[in-house]
N, C-alpha and C positions, 0 to 999 in steps of 0.2 A: 693500656687498653687491649693491645694485641698480644701481650706476653703469653697468654694462655695458648696461643696458636703455635708459638715457636718450638716447644719441645718436640712436637710431631714433625717439624720441618727440618730439624737438624740433620745435616748430611755431612759425612766426614770429608770435608774439603778444607784446604787451607784458606784462611782469611786473606782478602786482598786489600788493596788501597780503598779509599773511600768510594762510595756509590757514585757513579758517573752521572752527571746531568747531561741530557741531550735534548735538543729542540724536537718538536713534533716532526719537522721535515727530515731531520737526521734519522730519527727512529723509523719513520716510514720507509725511507730509502734502505736502511739496514735490514728491515723486515722483508722488503721486496727482494733484496739480494740474498735472502736466506740466512742472514747472520744473526738475526734477533727474533725472539718470539715476544710479542707485545701482549700483556695481560691487563685487561680492564677490570679493576677490582671494585667497581661501583655496584650499587644495588639495582635490581631489575627496574624499579620505578625511575631511576636516573637514566638507565639505558633507553627506556621508553620515551622519556622527555627530550633527550638530545640525540639519540642514536648512538652508534658505536663506531669508533675508528675502523675503517675498512679492513685493516690488517690485524685487528685485535681479537683476542680470545676472551669472551666475557666470563668472568669468574667472581661471583658475589662473595666478598670477603666476610660478610655477616652470616652466610649460610652454613648450616651444619655440613661438616665434611670438607670445608674449605682447605684446611691444611693438607689433607690427603690428596685432594684434586690438584692443588698447587705443586706438591711434591711429584705427583704423577706427570704433570705437564712438563716439569723440569726434566724428569727422567726421559720422557719421550723426545725432548729437544736438547739432549745433553751436549750436542755440538754447537748450540746457539747460546747467545747471551740472553738473559731475561730482562725485559723492560716492563716497568709497571706504570700504569696510568690510572688516575682517578678523575674527579671533577676539576679540581684546581691545582693539585699537586701536594696538598697537605697529607692526605692519607697515604698516598704512594710513598712520600718521603719517609714517613714514620715506619711503614711496613718494610721498605727497602733497608732502612737502618736496622730494624729488628732482625731481618733476615741476614744481613751482613754480620751482625753480632753473633748470630747463630752458626756462622761458618759458610754461608753462601758467598760466592764470589761472582765477578763479572755482572753485577747488577747495574741497571740503568733506571733512573727516575726521569720521567718525561716532564720537562719544564712547562709549567702552566697547565698541565693536565688536558682534559678534553676541551675545556673552554679555549685554550690556546690552539688546540687542533682545529676547532671550528673557526676561530678567528683567522687562522692562517689559510682557510679555504680548502683544507685537505678533505678527502672523501670520507663520508659517513655512511654507514649502512643502517637499515632499520632493525631495531631489536626484535627478535623472534620470540 
C-alpha cells in the first residue's frame, strides 16, 4: 500500500537492525530529552477525534507530499531517531518496515499507537 511512497524517501544510509519497538512512555521521555522526533502519521479526522501526543509532529501519511515532508522532517532532525505513531500500531509498523527496507535506520515504532498513549494517561494536545 505504501510502496509508492518509498522511492522518494530513500536516503543513502546503511540499513540497521530491526525497527525498535518502544512504549509510549519511553518514546515520550526520549522525545523530551531531545533524542527522538515523534511523527503521528494518522489522518486529520483521527487527530480531531483523539488529539495528538503532546510531543508529536502531525504528518498525514495519506496527504499529497507526505514523502517529501517526511524526508524534510528527518533532515531537520538528523541528530535524532525517528519514532512513528498511528492509531493502534499497524500502519506505523508497516511504514517503519518499508522505510527500513528503503535504507532508513534508527527507526522506532510506538507500541500500541495513540490508543496506548491515551490508555497510559500521557498528555494529548488538541488538533489544530
